[in-house]
N, C-alpha and C positions, 0 to 999 in steps of 0.2 A: 558613563561620563557624558555630560551635556556639552555639546560643542558650541563655541561662541562664533557664530556666523557674521562675516563683514559683507556688506553690499557696496560696491563701487563701479562708477562708470569706467570706461576704458582710460580715459585721461586722468583719473584718480588713482589707478593702479601704480605701485611702485614698480621699478624694473625688476626687483626680485619676486614681488607677487606675480608679475606677468611670467617671468622665466619659470616660476614654480608651476602656474597654471598650465602652461604650454607643455612642460615635462610630464606632468600627471596625465594630461590628455593624450599625450603621445605613448605614455608608458601603457596605459590602458586600451586605447582605441586602435593604435597601430601595432604595438609590440605584442601585447597580452592576447588580443583578439586577432592578430595575424592579418591585419586588414591594411593594405596599402592605399591610402586615400589622403586628400590634401585637406588636413585639419585647419591650417590657417587658411581661412576661405574668405577674407574680407569682411566678415560680419561681426568680429570682435568690437569694432569701433562703435557700433550701435547698440551693443548690448550692455546690460547690467551684470556685473559678474559677482556670484554669491559664492562665498568660499570660507572654509574654516581649517585652522591649523590645530594640531596636537603635538605637544612637545617640539614646536617649530618645524614640524613637517606638515605640508598640505595634504590633507586627507580627504577632503569632500570639495566638490565643485560643481556649479551649474551656470549657465547663462541664460539670461531672461531678456525677452523682447516685448517691446510695447506694441500694441495692436497696430498692424501695417508695416512695422519694421522687418518683418520675416514672413509671417502668415498674416491673414486679415484679423485674425484674433491674436491676443497676447500669446506668447509661447515660451516653453522652457526647453532647453537642450543642453547637449553635452553634459549630461547628468553622470556623475562619476565619483567613485569612492575608491580610495587606494586599496589594491587587493588585500594587503595584510590587515586592513581595518574594518573590512565588511562584516565581520562577526559581531560587531559591536552595536548594530541597528543605525548606524550613521546615515544609511540611504534613507530611513525614515525621518530622521532629523533633517536631512537636506530637503526632502519634498515638503515637509511641513514649513520650513523656513522659505522655500521658493514659491509655494503657493500663497503664503502670507505676503511676501515681498510683492508678488504681482498684484495681489488685491490692493495692498497699500500704495504702492509707487504707481501703478497703472489704472488704478480704480475701476478694475474689472474682476469678475470671478469667472469669465469664460476664458479658458486656458487651454491651448493646443499643444501637443508634444508628439513626436515621431518615436515610438517605443521599439526597442528590439523585442521580438515577439516573445522570447523567454520571460521577459519582465512583465507581461500583462497583468497576472495576479498582483504583482507588487503594486503597480499603478492603480489597479482596481481599488486597493486598500486605501488609497489617497483620493478617491472620488472620481477617477477617470474611467471613461468607457470607450471601448472601441468604435471607431467610425471608419467606414469604407471597407475595401479589400486590403490585404496584406500585400507587401511589395518588397522587392530586394533593393536595399540601399548599400552600396559598396560591398555587394555580396553577402550581406547579412539581412535574414527576414525581419522586417519592421511592419508596423502597422500605426495608423493615425489613431491617436486618443485624444478625448477632450473632457473638460471638467467645466460644468456651466453653472454650479450653484455652490455658494459658501457654505462652510461647515460641514462638508461631507467626508472630511478626513476621518478615517478610522485607524490609522496607522499608529503603531507603538513600537517599544523596543523589542 
Protein backbone atom coordinates (compact mmCIF):
# COMPACT_ATOMS: atom_id res chain seq x y z
CA UNK A 1 0.00 0.00 0.00
CA UNK A 2 1.29 3.43 -0.93
CA UNK A 3 0.95 5.90 1.93
CA UNK A 4 -0.39 9.41 1.32
CA UNK A 5 1.94 11.77 3.19
CA UNK A 6 0.99 15.20 4.51
CA UNK A 7 3.53 17.93 5.22
CA UNK A 8 2.52 20.69 7.62
CA UNK A 9 4.06 23.42 9.72
CA UNK A 10 3.40 23.28 13.45
CA UNK A 11 0.66 25.91 13.25
CA UNK A 12 -1.09 24.00 10.44
CA UNK A 13 -1.43 20.79 12.48
CA UNK A 14 -4.86 20.06 13.85
CA UNK A 15 -5.14 19.25 17.55
CA UNK A 16 -5.90 15.63 16.63
CA UNK A 17 -2.88 15.38 14.33
CA UNK A 18 -0.58 16.82 16.99
CA UNK A 19 -2.00 14.44 19.60
CA UNK A 20 -1.52 11.46 17.25
CA UNK A 21 2.07 12.52 16.48
CA UNK A 22 3.01 12.91 20.14
CA UNK A 23 1.30 9.64 21.00
CA UNK A 24 3.20 7.70 18.29
CA UNK A 25 6.53 9.27 19.26
CA UNK A 26 5.94 8.41 22.92
CA UNK A 27 4.74 4.89 22.07
CA UNK A 28 7.93 4.09 20.17
CA UNK A 29 10.72 6.26 21.57
CA UNK A 30 9.71 6.17 25.25
CA UNK A 31 7.71 2.98 25.82
CA UNK A 32 8.93 0.50 23.15
CA UNK A 33 12.57 1.58 23.40
CA UNK A 34 12.34 1.92 27.19
CA UNK A 35 13.99 5.32 27.05
CA UNK A 36 13.03 8.01 29.50
CA UNK A 37 13.69 11.34 27.77
CA UNK A 38 12.00 14.64 27.04
CA UNK A 39 10.40 14.14 23.61
CA UNK A 40 8.63 17.50 23.72
CA UNK A 41 11.82 19.50 23.29
CA UNK A 42 10.66 22.91 22.08
CA UNK A 43 11.78 22.22 18.50
CA UNK A 44 8.43 21.15 17.04
CA UNK A 45 7.41 24.76 16.42
CA UNK A 46 10.28 25.23 13.94
CA UNK A 47 9.86 21.87 12.21
CA UNK A 48 7.84 20.73 9.24
CA UNK A 49 5.89 17.61 10.14
CA UNK A 50 5.65 14.78 7.61
CA UNK A 51 3.14 12.07 8.42
CA UNK A 52 0.77 9.48 7.01
CA UNK A 53 -2.34 7.70 8.22
CA UNK A 54 -3.56 4.23 7.33
CA UNK A 55 -7.18 3.48 8.18
CA UNK A 56 -7.36 6.59 10.40
CA UNK A 57 -4.31 5.48 12.41
CA UNK A 58 -1.04 7.41 12.28
CA UNK A 59 1.60 4.95 11.03
CA UNK A 60 4.52 7.09 9.82
CA UNK A 61 6.09 10.33 10.98
CA UNK A 62 9.25 12.45 10.71
CA UNK A 63 10.08 16.04 11.45
CA UNK A 64 12.10 18.15 9.05
CA UNK A 65 14.21 21.22 9.73
CA UNK A 66 15.49 23.93 7.41
CA UNK A 67 19.23 24.62 7.43
CA UNK A 68 20.15 26.42 10.64
CA UNK A 69 16.95 25.55 12.53
CA UNK A 70 18.50 22.55 14.31
CA UNK A 71 21.83 21.72 12.63
CA UNK A 72 23.81 23.82 10.16
CA UNK A 73 22.40 21.67 7.35
CA UNK A 74 18.79 20.68 6.79
CA UNK A 75 17.88 17.72 8.96
CA UNK A 76 15.40 14.92 9.47
CA UNK A 77 14.55 13.55 12.90
CA UNK A 78 12.05 11.62 14.99
CA UNK A 79 11.73 9.13 12.11
CA UNK A 80 9.16 6.62 13.31
CA UNK A 81 6.91 3.85 11.99
CA UNK A 82 4.25 2.28 14.20
CA UNK A 83 5.60 -1.10 15.34
CA UNK A 84 2.73 -3.15 13.89
CA UNK A 85 3.23 -1.49 10.46
CA UNK A 86 7.00 -1.92 9.97
CA UNK A 87 6.74 -5.07 7.86
CA UNK A 88 5.14 -3.15 4.97
CA UNK A 89 8.15 -1.05 3.92
CA UNK A 90 6.63 2.20 5.17
CA UNK A 91 10.01 3.29 6.54
CA UNK A 92 11.34 3.41 2.99
CA UNK A 93 8.30 5.38 1.80
CA UNK A 94 8.75 7.79 4.70
CA UNK A 95 12.44 8.42 3.97
CA UNK A 96 11.80 8.88 0.25
CA UNK A 97 9.07 11.41 1.05
CA UNK A 98 11.24 13.13 3.69
CA UNK A 99 14.24 13.47 1.36
CA UNK A 100 12.02 14.84 -1.40
CA UNK A 101 10.28 17.28 0.97
CA UNK A 102 13.60 18.64 2.26
CA UNK A 103 14.91 19.09 -1.28
CA UNK A 104 11.67 20.79 -2.41
CA UNK A 105 10.85 22.99 0.59
CA UNK A 106 14.36 23.88 1.77
CA UNK A 107 16.04 23.85 -1.66
CA UNK A 108 18.94 21.67 -0.55
CA UNK A 109 20.02 18.08 -0.96
CA UNK A 110 22.49 18.21 1.94
CA UNK A 111 20.67 16.58 4.85
CA UNK A 112 21.86 15.56 8.32
CA UNK A 113 20.32 13.05 10.68
CA UNK A 114 21.19 11.44 13.98
CA UNK A 115 20.61 7.71 13.42
CA UNK A 116 20.26 4.91 15.88
CA UNK A 117 23.25 2.75 14.97
CA UNK A 118 21.24 -0.41 14.28
CA UNK A 119 19.57 1.51 11.40
CA UNK A 120 22.79 2.48 9.55
CA UNK A 121 22.16 0.09 6.63
CA UNK A 122 18.57 1.31 6.32
CA UNK A 123 19.75 4.92 5.98
CA UNK A 124 22.59 3.85 3.64
CA UNK A 125 19.92 2.63 1.19
CA UNK A 126 18.57 6.20 1.13
CA UNK A 127 21.91 7.80 0.29
CA UNK A 128 23.19 8.57 3.80
CA UNK A 129 26.75 7.94 4.96
CA UNK A 130 28.12 7.89 8.49
CA UNK A 131 30.03 10.96 9.67
CA UNK A 132 32.11 11.23 12.82
CA UNK A 133 32.16 8.85 15.74
CA UNK A 134 29.24 7.08 17.35
CA UNK A 135 27.79 8.49 20.56
CA UNK A 136 25.16 7.76 23.16
CA UNK A 137 21.98 9.79 23.01
CA UNK A 138 19.52 9.09 25.82
CA UNK A 139 21.37 5.79 26.44
CA UNK A 140 20.97 4.57 22.84
CA UNK A 141 23.97 4.27 20.43
CA UNK A 142 23.65 6.85 17.61
CA UNK A 143 25.79 8.13 14.77
CA UNK A 144 25.61 11.24 12.62
CA UNK A 145 24.74 10.59 8.98
CA UNK A 146 24.64 12.87 5.95
CA UNK A 147 23.22 12.81 2.47
CA UNK A 148 24.68 15.31 0.07
CA UNK A 149 23.59 14.52 -3.45
CA UNK A 150 20.13 14.16 -5.00
CA UNK A 151 18.91 10.97 -6.60
CA UNK A 152 20.96 8.60 -4.47
CA UNK A 153 18.02 6.82 -2.92
CA UNK A 154 18.05 3.09 -3.65
CA UNK A 155 15.34 2.11 -1.20
CA UNK A 156 12.30 0.08 -2.12
CA UNK A 157 9.53 -1.95 -0.59
